[in-house]
TORKOL-4160 file (C-alpha; in steps of 0.2 Angstrom, whole numbers, padded with zeros to 4 digits, m for minus):
399
<pt num="1" X="0040" Y="m0008" Z="0144"/>
<pt num="2" X="0037" Y="m0022" Z="0136"/>
<pt num="3" X="0026" Y="m0027" Z="0123"/>
<pt num="4" X="0015" Y="m0039" Z="0118"/>
<pt num="5" X="0010" Y="m0046" Z="0102"/>
<pt num="6" X="m0005" Y="m0043" Z="0091"/>
<pt num="7" X="m0006" Y="m0025" Z="0103"/>
<pt num="8" X="m0003" Y="m0006" Z="0094"/>
<pt num="9" X="0003" Y="0007" Z="0106"/>
<pt num="10" X="m0002" Y="0027" Z="0105"/>
<pt num="11" X="0011" Y="0036" Z="0105"/>
<pt num="12" X="0017" Y="0055" Z="0117"/>
<pt num="13" X="0006" Y="0068" Z="0109"/>
<pt num="14" X="m0002" Y="0056" Z="0096"/>
<pt num="15" X="m0017" Y="0069" Z="0090"/>
<pt num="16" X="m0006" Y="0084" Z="0093"/>
<pt num="17" X="0004" Y="0080" Z="0078"/>
<pt num="18" X="m0013" Y="0072" Z="0068"/>
<pt num="19" X="m0018" Y="0090" Z="0069"/>
<pt num="20" X="m0001" Y="0097" Z="0063"/>
<pt num="21" X="0004" Y="0087" Z="0050"/>
<pt num="22" X="m0013" Y="0091" Z="0044"/>
<pt num="23" X="m0010" Y="0108" Z="0045"/>
<pt num="24" X="0007" Y="0106" Z="0031"/>
<pt num="25" X="m0004" Y="0095" Z="0020"/>
<pt num="26" X="m0015" Y="0104" Z="0017"/>
<pt num="27" X="m0001" Y="0119" Z="0016"/>
<pt num="28" X="0005" Y="0107" Z="0005"/>
<pt num="29" X="m0009" Y="0103" Z="m0007"/>
<pt num="30" X="m0010" Y="0125" Z="m0009"/>
<pt num="31" X="0009" Y="0128" Z="m0015"/>
<pt num="32" X="0008" Y="0117" Z="m0030"/>
<pt num="33" X="m0013" Y="0117" Z="m0033"/>
<pt num="34" X="m0019" Y="0133" Z="m0027"/>
<pt num="35" X="m0017" Y="0140" Z="m0043"/>
<pt num="36" X="m0019" Y="0123" Z="m0053"/>
<pt num="37" X="m0035" Y="0114" Z="m0062"/>
<pt num="38" X="m0032" Y="0100" Z="m0055"/>
<pt num="39" X="m0027" Y="0094" Z="m0039"/>
<pt num="40" X="m0014" Y="0077" Z="m0040"/>
<pt num="41" X="m0011" Y="0067" Z="m0026"/>
<pt num="42" X="0002" Y="0074" Z="m0011"/>
<pt num="43" X="0011" Y="0056" Z="m0013"/>
<pt num="44" X="0009" Y="0044" Z="m0028"/>
<pt num="45" X="0007" Y="0056" Z="m0036"/>
<pt num="46" X="0012" Y="0052" Z="m0052"/>
<pt num="47" X="m0002" Y="0039" Z="m0064"/>
<pt num="48" X="0004" Y="0026" Z="m0074"/>
<pt num="49" X="m0013" Y="0014" Z="m0077"/>
<pt num="50" X="m0029" Y="0009" Z="m0069"/>
<pt num="51" X="m0032" Y="m0011" Z="m0072"/>
<pt num="52" X="m0045" Y="m0020" Z="m0072"/>
<pt num="53" X="m0041" Y="m0038" Z="m0061"/>
<pt num="54" X="m0049" Y="m0050" Z="m0050"/>
<pt num="55" X="m0044" Y="m0056" Z="m0036"/>
<pt num="56" X="m0047" Y="m0076" Z="m0030"/>
<pt num="57" X="m0050" Y="m0082" Z="m0013"/>
<pt num="58" X="m0046" Y="m0097" Z="m0007"/>
<pt num="59" X="m0054" Y="m0111" Z="0001"/>
<pt num="60" X="m0038" Y="m0114" Z="0011"/>
<pt num="61" X="m0034" Y="m0123" Z="0024"/>
<pt num="62" X="m0036" Y="m0113" Z="0043"/>
<pt num="63" X="m0033" Y="m0129" Z="0050"/>
<pt num="64" X="m0014" Y="m0130" Z="0044"/>
<pt num="65" X="m0010" Y="m0112" Z="0046"/>
<pt num="66" X="m0016" Y="m0109" Z="0064"/>
<pt num="67" X="m0003" Y="m0124" Z="0068"/>
<pt num="68" X="0013" Y="m0120" Z="0058"/>
<pt num="69" X="0008" Y="m0102" Z="0067"/>
<pt num="70" X="0005" Y="m0109" Z="0085"/>
<pt num="71" X="0024" Y="m0118" Z="0079"/>
<pt num="72" X="0028" Y="m0098" Z="0076"/>
<pt num="73" X="0020" Y="m0088" Z="0090"/>
<pt num="74" X="0018" Y="m0089" Z="0110"/>
<pt num="75" X="0003" Y="m0091" Z="0109"/>
<pt num="76" X="m0009" Y="m0098" Z="0122"/>
<pt num="77" X="m0022" Y="m0110" Z="0118"/>
<pt num="78" X="m0037" Y="m0096" Z="0121"/>
<pt num="79" X="m0027" Y="m0086" Z="0109"/>
<pt num="80" X="m0025" Y="m0096" Z="0095"/>
<pt num="81" X="m0045" Y="m0102" Z="0096"/>
<pt num="82" X="m0049" Y="m0081" Z="0095"/>
<pt num="83" X="m0039" Y="m0081" Z="0078"/>
<pt num="84" X="m0052" Y="m0086" Z="0066"/>
<pt num="85" X="m0047" Y="m0082" Z="0045"/>
<pt num="86" X="m0061" Y="m0085" Z="0037"/>
<pt num="87" X="m0070" Y="m0069" Z="0038"/>
<pt num="88" X="m0072" Y="m0052" Z="0028"/>
<pt num="89" X="m0062" Y="m0052" Z="0012"/>
<pt num="90" X="m0057" Y="m0069" Z="0017"/>
<pt num="91" X="m0074" Y="m0077" Z="0023"/>
<pt num="92" X="m0075" Y="m0090" Z="0009"/>
<pt num="93" X="m0069" Y="m0094" Z="m0010"/>
<pt num="94" X="m0077" Y="m0082" Z="m0019"/>
<pt num="95" X="m0070" Y="m0073" Z="m0034"/>
<pt num="96" X="m0070" Y="m0052" Z="m0034"/>
<pt num="97" X="m0067" Y="m0040" Z="m0049"/>
<pt num="98" X="m0054" Y="m0028" Z="m0044"/>
<pt num="99" X="m0048" Y="m0012" Z="m0048"/>
<pt num="100" X="m0029" Y="m0011" Z="m0047"/>
<pt num="101" X="m0020" Y="0008" Z="m0047"/>
<pt num="102" X="m0004" Y="0008" Z="m0051"/>
<pt num="103" X="0009" Y="0021" Z="m0048"/>
<pt num="104" X="0027" Y="0029" Z="m0045"/>
<pt num="105" X="0028" Y="0035" Z="m0025"/>
<pt num="106" X="0036" Y="0050" Z="m0028"/>
<pt num="107" X="0029" Y="0066" Z="m0022"/>
<pt num="108" X="0028" Y="0073" Z="m0042"/>
<pt num="109" X="0028" Y="0066" Z="m0059"/>
<pt num="110" X="0047" Y="0061" Z="m0065"/>
<pt num="111" X="0055" Y="0051" Z="m0074"/>
<pt num="112" X="0051" Y="0031" Z="m0071"/>
<pt num="113" X="0069" Y="0028" Z="m0074"/>
<pt num="114" X="0075" Y="0037" Z="m0056"/>
<pt num="115" X="0076" Y="0026" Z="m0039"/>
<pt num="116" X="0058" Y="0028" Z="m0030"/>
<pt num="117" X="0049" Y="0017" Z="m0022"/>
<pt num="118" X="0031" Y="0009" Z="m0034"/>
<pt num="119" X="0014" Y="0007" Z="m0028"/>
<pt num="120" X="0000" Y="m0006" Z="m0034"/>
<pt num="121" X="m0015" Y="0000" Z="m0025"/>
<pt num="122" X="m0032" Y="m0015" Z="m0025"/>
<pt num="123" X="m0048" Y="m0009" Z="m0027"/>
<pt num="124" X="m0058" Y="m0026" Z="m0023"/>
<pt num="125" X="m0076" Y="m0024" Z="m0025"/>
<pt num="126" X="m0093" Y="m0032" Z="m0020"/>
<pt num="127" X="m0087" Y="m0035" Z="m0001"/>
<pt num="128" X="m0101" Y="m0038" Z="0009"/>
<pt num="129" X="m0099" Y="m0038" Z="0029"/>
<pt num="130" X="m0098" Y="m0023" Z="0043"/>
<pt num="131" X="m0086" Y="m0005" Z="0038"/>
<pt num="132" X="m0077" Y="0004" Z="0048"/>
<pt num="133" X="m0084" Y="0020" Z="0052"/>
<pt num="134" X="m0072" Y="0028" Z="0042"/>
<pt num="135" X="m0076" Y="0019" Z="0026"/>
<pt num="136" X="m0082" Y="0028" Z="0012"/>
<pt num="137" X="m0090" Y="0017" Z="0000"/>
<pt num="138" X="m0103" Y="0003" Z="0004"/>
<pt num="139" X="m0096" Y="m0013" Z="m0005"/>
<pt num="140" X="m0076" Y="m0013" Z="m0006"/>
<pt num="141" X="m0060" Y="m0016" Z="0000"/>
<pt num="142" X="m0045" Y="m0008" Z="m0003"/>
<pt num="143" X="m0025" Y="m0015" Z="m0001"/>
<pt num="144" X="m0013" Y="m0003" Z="m0003"/>
<pt num="145" X="0004" Y="m0012" Z="m0007"/>
<pt num="146" X="0021" Y="m0005" Z="m0012"/>
<pt num="147" X="0039" Y="m0014" Z="m0017"/>
<pt num="148" X="0047" Y="m0011" Z="m0004"/>
<pt num="149" X="0045" Y="m0021" Z="0013"/>
<pt num="150" X="0045" Y="m0009" Z="0025"/>
<pt num="151" X="0043" Y="0010" Z="0024"/>
<pt num="152" X="0059" Y="0022" Z="0029"/>
<pt num="153" X="0047" Y="0035" Z="0042"/>
<pt num="154" X="0048" Y="0026" Z="0060"/>
<pt num="155" X="0037" Y="0037" Z="0070"/>
<pt num="156" X="0021" Y="0049" Z="0069"/>
<pt num="157" X="0030" Y="0061" Z="0074"/>
<pt num="158" X="0043" Y="0060" Z="0062"/>
<pt num="159" X="0032" Y="0061" Z="0049"/>
<pt num="160" X="0027" Y="0078" Z="0056"/>
<pt num="161" X="0046" Y="0083" Z="0054"/>
<pt num="162" X="0050" Y="0076" Z="0038"/>
<pt num="163" X="0034" Y="0081" Z="0030"/>
<pt num="164" X="0037" Y="0099" Z="0037"/>
<pt num="165" X="0053" Y="0098" Z="0028"/>
<pt num="166" X="0046" Y="0094" Z="0011"/>
<pt num="167" X="0032" Y="0107" Z="0012"/>
<pt num="168" X="0050" Y="0120" Z="0017"/>
<pt num="169" X="0060" Y="0115" Z="0004"/>
<pt num="170" X="0072" Y="0102" Z="m0003"/>
<pt num="171" X="0088" Y="0108" Z="0005"/>
<pt num="172" X="0076" Y="0107" Z="0023"/>
<pt num="173" X="0072" Y="0089" Z="0017"/>
<pt num="174" X="0089" Y="0083" Z="0011"/>
<pt num="175" X="0093" Y="0091" Z="0030"/>
<pt num="176" X="0083" Y="0082" Z="0038"/>
<pt num="177" X="0087" Y="0066" Z="0032"/>
<pt num="178" X="0106" Y="0067" Z="0035"/>
<pt num="179" X="0097" Y="0071" Z="0052"/>
<pt num="180" X="0090" Y="0052" Z="0054"/>
<pt num="181" X="0104" Y="0040" Z="0046"/>
<pt num="182" X="0094" Y="0025" Z="0050"/>
<pt num="183" X="0078" Y="0032" Z="0042"/>
<pt num="184" X="0087" Y="0042" Z="0030"/>
<pt num="185" X="0098" Y="0023" Z="0027"/>
<pt num="186" X="0081" Y="0015" Z="0023"/>
<pt num="187" X="0072" Y="0026" Z="0011"/>
<pt num="188" X="0088" Y="0022" Z="0001"/>
<pt num="189" X="0086" Y="0003" Z="0002"/>
<pt num="190" X="0066" Y="0004" Z="m0002"/>
<pt num="191" X="0068" Y="0015" Z="m0018"/>
<pt num="192" X="0083" Y="0008" Z="m0026"/>
<pt num="193" X="0076" Y="m0005" Z="m0038"/>
<pt num="194" X="0071" Y="0000" Z="m0054"/>
<pt num="195" X="0059" Y="m0013" Z="m0059"/>
<pt num="196" X="0056" Y="m0024" Z="m0074"/>
<pt num="197" X="0038" Y="m0024" Z="m0075"/>
<pt num="198" X="0025" Y="m0017" Z="m0062"/>
<pt num="199" X="0013" Y="m0034" Z="m0069"/>
<pt num="200" X="0030" Y="m0045" Z="m0062"/>
<pt num="201" X="0035" Y="m0033" Z="m0044"/>
<pt num="202" X="0032" Y="m0043" Z="m0030"/>
<pt num="203" X="0022" Y="m0031" Z="m0017"/>
<pt num="204" X="0020" Y="m0027" Z="0004"/>
<pt num="205" X="0007" Y="m0019" Z="0012"/>
<pt num="206" X="0022" Y="m0013" Z="0024"/>
<pt num="207" X="0008" Y="m0007" Z="0039"/>
<pt num="208" X="m0006" Y="m0018" Z="0046"/>
<pt num="209" X="m0020" Y="m0025" Z="0050"/>
<pt num="210" X="m0028" Y="m0034" Z="0062"/>
<pt num="211" X="m0036" Y="m0050" Z="0057"/>
<pt num="212" X="m0056" Y="m0052" Z="0070"/>
<pt num="213" X="m0059" Y="m0036" Z="0082"/>
<pt num="214" X="m0063" Y="m0040" Z="0099"/>
<pt num="215" X="m0078" Y="m0041" Z="0108"/>
<pt num="216" X="m0074" Y="m0026" Z="0120"/>
<pt num="217" X="m0066" Y="m0018" Z="0105"/>
<pt num="218" X="m0069" Y="0000" Z="0107"/>
<pt num="219" X="m0062" Y="0013" Z="0093"/>
<pt num="220" X="m0060" Y="0027" Z="0101"/>
<pt num="221" X="m0048" Y="0021" Z="0112"/>
<pt num="222" X="m0033" Y="0018" Z="0102"/>
<pt num="223" X="m0020" Y="0032" Z="0102"/>
<pt num="224" X="m0023" Y="0032" Z="0119"/>
<pt num="225" X="m0021" Y="0019" Z="0125"/>
<pt num="226" X="m0013" Y="m0001" Z="0120"/>
<pt num="227" X="m0028" Y="m0008" Z="0112"/>
<pt num="228" X="m0025" Y="m0028" Z="0108"/>
<pt num="229" X="m0034" Y="m0038" Z="0093"/>
<pt num="230" X="m0033" Y="m0055" Z="0092"/>
<pt num="231" X="m0024" Y="m0058" Z="0079"/>
<pt num="232" X="m0013" Y="m0045" Z="0064"/>
<pt num="233" X="m0008" Y="m0045" Z="0048"/>
<pt num="234" X="0002" Y="m0040" Z="0036"/>
<pt num="235" X="m0001" Y="m0044" Z="0018"/>
<pt num="236" X="0010" Y="m0047" Z="0000"/>
<pt num="237" X="0006" Y="m0049" Z="m0020"/>
<pt num="238" X="0018" Y="m0061" Z="m0027"/>
<pt num="239" X="0022" Y="m0065" Z="m0044"/>
<pt num="240" X="0018" Y="m0082" Z="m0050"/>
<pt num="241" X="0019" Y="m0089" Z="m0067"/>
<pt num="242" X="0001" Y="m0087" Z="m0073"/>
<pt num="243" X="0004" Y="m0109" Z="m0077"/>
<pt num="244" X="0004" Y="m0122" Z="m0062"/>
<pt num="245" X="0014" Y="m0126" Z="m0054"/>
<pt num="246" X="0012" Y="m0106" Z="m0054"/>
<pt num="247" X="0031" Y="m0103" Z="m0049"/>
<pt num="248" X="0035" Y="m0087" Z="m0040"/>
<pt num="249" X="0044" Y="m0075" Z="m0054"/>
<pt num="250" X="0061" Y="m0069" Z="m0048"/>
<pt num="251" X="0066" Y="m0047" Z="m0046"/>
<pt num="252" X="0073" Y="m0041" Z="m0064"/>
<pt num="253" X="0080" Y="m0026" Z="m0068"/>
<pt num="254" X="0074" Y="m0014" Z="m0080"/>
<pt num="255" X="0086" Y="m0018" Z="m0094"/>
<pt num="256" X="0102" Y="m0002" Z="m0099"/>
<pt num="257" X="0098" Y="0004" Z="m0079"/>
<pt num="258" X="0119" Y="0005" Z="m0074"/>
<pt num="259" X="0124" Y="m0002" Z="m0058"/>
<pt num="260" X="0131" Y="0018" Z="m0052"/>
<pt num="261" X="0118" Y="0024" Z="m0042"/>
<pt num="262" X="0123" Y="0042" Z="m0050"/>
<pt num="263" X="0127" Y="0041" Z="m0068"/>
<pt num="264" X="0116" Y="0049" Z="m0080"/>
<pt num="265" X="0103" Y="0036" Z="m0085"/>
<pt num="266" X="0098" Y="0047" Z="m0100"/>
<pt num="267" X="0110" Y="0048" Z="m0109"/>
<pt num="268" X="0114" Y="0027" Z="m0102"/>
<pt num="269" X="0097" Y="0022" Z="m0107"/>
<pt num="270" X="0096" Y="0032" Z="m0124"/>
<pt num="271" X="0083" Y="0045" Z="m0119"/>
<pt num="272" X="0080" Y="0063" Z="m0118"/>
<pt num="273" X="0080" Y="0069" Z="m0103"/>
<pt num="274" X="0067" Y="0082" Z="m0111"/>
<pt num="275" X="0056" Y="0071" Z="m0113"/>
<pt num="276" X="0044" Y="0067" Z="m0098"/>
<pt num="277" X="0050" Y="0044" Z="m0097"/>
<pt num="278" X="0032" Y="0035" Z="m0097"/>
<pt num="279" X="0041" Y="0018" Z="m0098"/>
<pt num="280" X="0029" Y="0009" Z="m0085"/>
<pt num="281" X="0013" Y="0018" Z="m0091"/>
<pt num="282" X="0019" Y="0011" Z="m0110"/>
<pt num="283" X="0025" Y="m0006" Z="m0102"/>
<pt num="284" X="0007" Y="m0007" Z="m0097"/>
<pt num="285" X="m0001" Y="m0006" Z="m0113"/>
<pt num="286" X="0009" Y="m0015" Z="m0123"/>
<pt num="287" X="0011" Y="m0027" Z="m0112"/>
<pt num="288" X="m0007" Y="m0031" Z="m0111"/>
<pt num="289" X="m0013" Y="m0027" Z="m0125"/>
<pt num="290" X="m0004" Y="m0044" Z="m0133"/>
<pt num="291" X="m0021" Y="m0056" Z="m0136"/>
<pt num="292" X="m0013" Y="m0069" Z="m0124"/>
<pt num="293" X="m0009" Y="m0059" Z="m0110"/>
<pt num="294" X="m0011" Y="m0065" Z="m0091"/>
<pt num="295" X="m0003" Y="m0057" Z="m0075"/>
<pt num="296" X="m0004" Y="m0068" Z="m0061"/>
<pt num="297" X="m0001" Y="m0061" Z="m0040"/>
<pt num="298" X="m0002" Y="m0073" Z="m0026"/>
<pt num="299" X="m0010" Y="m0066" Z="m0015"/>
<pt num="300" X="0000" Y="m0070" Z="0007"/>
<pt num="301" X="m0004" Y="m0064" Z="0025"/>
<pt num="302" X="0012" Y="m0063" Z="0037"/>
<pt num="303" X="0005" Y="m0064" Z="0057"/>
<pt num="304" X="0013" Y="m0056" Z="0067"/>
<pt num="305" X="0023" Y="m0071" Z="0078"/>
<pt num="306" X="0036" Y="m0058" Z="0090"/>
<pt num="307" X="0032" Y="m0040" Z="0095"/>
<pt num="308" X="0046" Y="m0039" Z="0091"/>
<pt num="309" X="0039" Y="m0039" Z="0076"/>
<pt num="310" X="0032" Y="m0024" Z="0078"/>
<pt num="311" X="0014" Y="m0017" Z="0072"/>
<pt num="312" X="0019" Y="0003" Z="0077"/>
<pt num="313" X="0038" Y="0004" Z="0068"/>
<pt num="314" X="0037" Y="m0001" Z="0051"/>
<pt num="315" X="0053" Y="0001" Z="0048"/>
<pt num="316" X="0054" Y="m0014" Z="0055"/>
<pt num="317" X="0055" Y="m0028" Z="0043"/>
<pt num="318" X="0042" Y="m0042" Z="0048"/>
<pt num="319" X="0059" Y="m0059" Z="0043"/>
<pt num="320" X="0051" Y="m0074" Z="0032"/>
<pt num="321" X="0061" Y="m0084" Z="0041"/>
<pt num="322" X="0054" Y="m0079" Z="0058"/>
<pt num="323" X="0036" Y="m0079" Z="0049"/>
<pt num="324" X="0032" Y="m0085" Z="0033"/>
<pt num="325" X="0020" Y="m0080" Z="0021"/>
<pt num="326" X="0002" Y="m0091" Z="0019"/>
<pt num="327" X="m0004" Y="m0089" Z="0001"/>
<pt num="328" X="m0025" Y="m0084" Z="0004"/>
<pt num="329" X="m0030" Y="m0080" Z="m0015"/>
<pt num="330" X="m0024" Y="m0075" Z="m0031"/>
<pt num="331" X="m0026" Y="m0056" Z="m0041"/>
<pt num="332" X="m0029" Y="m0061" Z="m0060"/>
<pt num="333" X="m0026" Y="m0047" Z="m0075"/>
<pt num="334" X="m0029" Y="m0051" Z="m0091"/>
<pt num="335" X="m0030" Y="m0047" Z="m0108"/>
<pt num="336" X="m0039" Y="m0030" Z="m0110"/>
<pt num="337" X="m0034" Y="m0012" Z="m0120"/>
<pt num="338" X="m0030" Y="0002" Z="m0112"/>
<pt num="339" X="m0035" Y="0018" Z="m0115"/>
<pt num="340" X="m0023" Y="0029" Z="m0106"/>
<pt num="341" X="m0035" Y="0047" Z="m0110"/>
<pt num="342" X="m0050" Y="0043" Z="m0108"/>
<pt num="343" X="m0044" Y="0031" Z="m0093"/>
<pt num="344" X="m0034" Y="0043" Z="m0086"/>
<pt num="345" X="m0048" Y="0054" Z="m0077"/>
<pt num="346" X="m0053" Y="0039" Z="m0069"/>
<pt num="347" X="m0039" Y="0031" Z="m0063"/>
<pt num="348" X="m0038" Y="0050" Z="m0055"/>
<pt num="349" X="m0053" Y="0051" Z="m0046"/>
<pt num="350" X="m0054" Y="0034" Z="m0039"/>
<pt num="351" X="m0049" Y="0036" Z="m0018"/>
<pt num="352" X="m0040" Y="0023" Z="m0009"/>
<pt num="353" X="m0038" Y="0021" Z="0010"/>
<pt num="354" X="m0032" Y="0005" Z="0020"/>
<pt num="355" X="m0048" Y="0014" Z="0029"/>
<pt num="356" X="m0062" Y="0010" Z="0017"/>
<pt num="357" X="m0064" Y="m0007" Z="0022"/>
<pt num="358" X="m0071" Y="m0019" Z="0033"/>
<pt num="359" X="m0070" Y="m0016" Z="0051"/>
<pt num="360" X="m0064" Y="m0035" Z="0055"/>
<pt num="361" X="m0049" Y="m0026" Z="0042"/>
<pt num="362" X="m0044" Y="m0012" Z="0055"/>
<pt num="363" X="m0025" Y="m0005" Z="0050"/>
<pt num="364" X="m0018" Y="m0004" Z="0065"/>
<pt num="365" X="0000" Y="0002" Z="0070"/>
<pt num="366" X="0004" Y="0022" Z="0070"/>
<pt num="367" X="0008" Y="0024" Z="0053"/>
<pt num="368" X="m0011" Y="0019" Z="0048"/>
<pt num="369" X="m0020" Y="0030" Z="0061"/>
<pt num="370" X="m0009" Y="0046" Z="0054"/>
<pt num="371" X="m0016" Y="0041" Z="0036"/>
<pt num="372" X="m0033" Y="0039" Z="0043"/>
<pt num="373" X="m0032" Y="0058" Z="0046"/>
<pt num="374" X="m0019" Y="0063" Z="0029"/>
<pt num="375" X="m0030" Y="0055" Z="0017"/>
<pt num="376" X="m0049" Y="0064" Z="0019"/>
<pt num="377" X="m0040" Y="0080" Z="0018"/>
<pt num="378" X="m0029" Y="0077" Z="0004"/>
<pt num="379" X="m0046" Y="0064" Z="m0007"/>
<pt num="380" X="m0057" Y="0082" Z="m0001"/>
<pt num="381" X="m0045" Y="0096" Z="m0007"/>
<pt num="382" X="m0042" Y="0084" Z="m0023"/>
<pt num="383" X="m0061" Y="0084" Z="m0028"/>
<pt num="384" X="m0067" Y="0099" Z="m0021"/>
<pt num="385" X="m0057" Y="0105" Z="m0032"/>
<pt num="386" X="m0066" Y="0098" Z="m0050"/>
<pt num="387" X="m0080" Y="0100" Z="m0041"/>
<pt num="388" X="m0083" Y="0080" Z="m0042"/>
<pt num="389" X="m0093" Y="0070" Z="m0033"/>
<pt num="390" X="m0084" Y="0054" Z="m0027"/>
<pt num="391" X="m0096" Y="0041" Z="m0035"/>
<pt num="392" X="m0090" Y="0020" Z="m0028"/>
<pt num="393" X="m0082" Y="0010" Z="m0044"/>
<pt num="394" X="m0092" Y="m0007" Z="m0047"/>
<pt num="395" X="m0081" Y="m0015" Z="m0059"/>
<pt num="396" X="m0095" Y="m0014" Z="m0072"/>
<pt num="397" X="m0086" Y="0003" Z="m0081"/>
<pt num="398" X="m0078" Y="0004" Z="m0099"/>
<pt num="399" X="m0066" Y="0016" Z="m0107"/>
């Protein structure tokens, strides 16, 4: 079946797999936390720190971006005219307070020298506009990004198979990966780099979101029939120097990490393997404690310019040679004293979901549709475990 630009497509038996995945998620949470006082997240379990920052949206040149887009994508004049960049979070130049949660991607708390993805969950506060029905906060926009351009699971059905294997055992997980070599290779590639600092790491959304909705948009039709949007984008945060001209900061590996993937990393780093390695937490706390500390990322958006740049299959990377990122803002983190113990509860109790935000930034694609089902289940389990009531952050919190 030939596919159309800016369109998400349902999977066969998609809604059946929602129920099956939720069943496995509940089983996984019970296996891990039924007899515990606190339940952590099922993925991206290890928190490094909650960090305060600001996101500035620029007065960018919308016409110039649309001219560039018209040269890279086969768009009719009516399609191009229907694209509006300055809406939602991007509607006007503004400075927003943000909370950031830095974390590892694994299902459990592991040493930081182990291969893994690293994530930065961004909660933008003071955002006005019509909300997604699934939003659980009134004036925030969540943006979840990772240090990988892609996600290693291809479909909802595959995610069910993989996660069921995780719930069963480590051996079952290995067998599933061996039977799905393309996705196994994607997992290895996505978790291979051990960065020097999460404050100078590049992060991508890997999954897509809409930029605007059509007048006849019907949310009940998603996951049932193909649904077309005015535009579909991904986003990224690219580390840049804090001073003009804000040059891009290249990737640097963590010092002392051996090049051989199966070597004894604890021994190579001179660490005691019986002690938890919290390298990234310590780096964030120490780096931001410096009085002149300032770290910046350019906030960029990338358009789907070809139907082969799949929206639903997040194992496919959108190549920047085909569709470059356009800088529309800048994220900045400055000097702050992070009291990890006092901020830990706040960090753990923050909720993040791509479905918490404005309707015009609706998450799209199969994995995002699944996240809209799974994330509330995990959040509810975590909150019920401790009898917590969710409080929307404002950016005025102090510790």
